[in-house]
DRENDO-1510 file (C-alpha; in Angstrom, 1 decimal, always signed):
<recs>
REC; n; res; u; v; w
REC; 1; MET; +0.0; +0.0; +0.0 .
REC; 2; HIS; +1.5; +3.3; -1.0 .
REC; 3; MET; +1.3; +6.6; +1.0 .
REC; 4; GLY; -1.7; +7.9; -0.9 .
REC; 5; GLU; -3.7; +4.7; -0.2 .
REC; 6; ARG; -2.9; +5.0; +3.6 .
REC; 7; ILE; -4.1; +8.7; +3.5 .
REC; 8; ARG; -7.3; +7.6; +1.8 .
REC; 9; GLN; -7.8; +4.8; +4.3 .
REC; 10; ARG; -7.3; +7.1; +7.3 .
REC; 11; ARG; -9.6; +9.8; +5.7 .
REC; 12; LYS; -12.3; +7.2; +5.3 .
REC; 13; GLN; -11.9; +5.9; +8.8 .
REC; 14; LEU; -12.6; +9.5; +10.0 .
REC; 15; LYS; -15.6; +9.7; +7.6 .
REC; 16; LEU; -14.2; +12.7; +5.8 .
REC; 17; THR; -14.7; +13.4; +2.1 .
REC; 18; ALA; -11.8; +14.5; +0.0 .
REC; 19; ALA; -13.3; +18.0; -0.2 .
REC; 20; GLN; -13.5; +18.2; +3.6 .
REC; 21; LEU; -9.9; +17.1; +4.0 .
REC; 22; ALA; -8.8; +19.5; +1.3 .
REC; 23; LYS; -10.5; +22.4; +3.2 .
REC; 24; LEU; -8.8; +21.3; +6.4 .
REC; 25; VAL; -5.3; +21.3; +4.8 .
REC; 26; ARG; -5.9; +24.3; +2.6 .
REC; 27; CYS; -5.6; +22.8; -0.9 .
REC; 28; SER; -7.9; +21.6; -3.7 .
REC; 29; ARG; -10.0; +18.4; -3.7 .
REC; 30; SER; -8.3; +17.4; -6.9 .
REC; 31; TYR; -4.8; +17.7; -5.3 .
REC; 32; ILE; -6.0; +15.3; -2.5 .
REC; 33; SER; -7.3; +12.9; -5.2 .
REC; 34; LYS; -4.0; +13.0; -7.0 .
REC; 35; ILE; -2.1; +12.2; -3.7 .
REC; 36; GLU; -4.4; +9.4; -2.9 .
REC; 37; ASN; -4.1; +7.9; -6.4 .
REC; 38; GLY; -0.3; +8.1; -6.3 .
REC; 39; GLN; -0.1; +10.7; -9.1 .
REC; 40; ARG; +1.5; +13.4; -6.8 .
REC; 41; GLN; +3.7; +13.4; -3.7 .
REC; 42; PRO; +2.9; +16.0; -1.0 .
REC; 43; SER; +5.6; +18.4; +0.2 .
REC; 44; ILE; +6.8; +18.0; +3.7 .
REC; 45; THR; +4.6; +20.9; +4.8 .
REC; 46; MET; +1.6; +19.4; +3.2 .
REC; 47; LEU; +2.4; +16.0; +4.7 .
REC; 48; LEU; +2.5; +17.5; +8.1 .
REC; 49; ARG; -0.9; +19.3; +7.5 .
REC; 50; LEU; -2.4; +16.0; +6.3 .
REC; 51; CYS; -1.2; +14.1; +9.4 .
REC; 52; GLN; -2.5; +16.8; +11.7 .
REC; 53; ALA; -5.9; +16.8; +9.9 .
REC; 54; LEU; -6.0; +13.0; +10.0 .
REC; 55; ALA; -4.9; +12.8; +13.6 .
REC; 56; CYS; -2.1; +10.4; +12.9 .
REC; 57; ALA; +1.7; +10.3; +13.0 .
REC; 58; THR; +3.8; +10.9; +9.9 .
REC; 59; ILE; +5.3; +7.4; +10.4 .
REC; 60; ASP; +1.9; +5.9; +10.0 .
REC; 61; ILE; +1.6; +7.5; +6.6 .
REC; 62; LEU; +5.2; +7.0; +5.5 .
REC; 63; SER; +6.1; +3.5; +6.7 .
REC; 64; GLU; +5.8; +0.6; +4.4 .
REC; 65; ASP; +3.9; -2.4; +5.7 .
REC; 66; PRO; +6.2; -5.5; +5.3 .
REC; 67; ASN; +3.1; -7.6; +4.4 .
REC; 68; ASP; +2.4; -5.4; +1.4 .
REC; 69; LYS; +3.2; -7.0; -2.0 .
REC; 70; PRO; +5.0; -4.8; -4.6 .
</recs>
């Protein structure tokens, strides 16, 4: 699972739409969609905003699960 998938999974756990998350982190809904689909990588600043909005640690978003298949 890549970083964007983990962001999407956490967002859905919190029952947030992409538009709601975008508003919280001050970006567009399409940018959130591109991150979640693996088309864009967030800057460090954006990653920190995302983690704050999603109430999770950066390591939770960045770490690779050893059980994931490439």
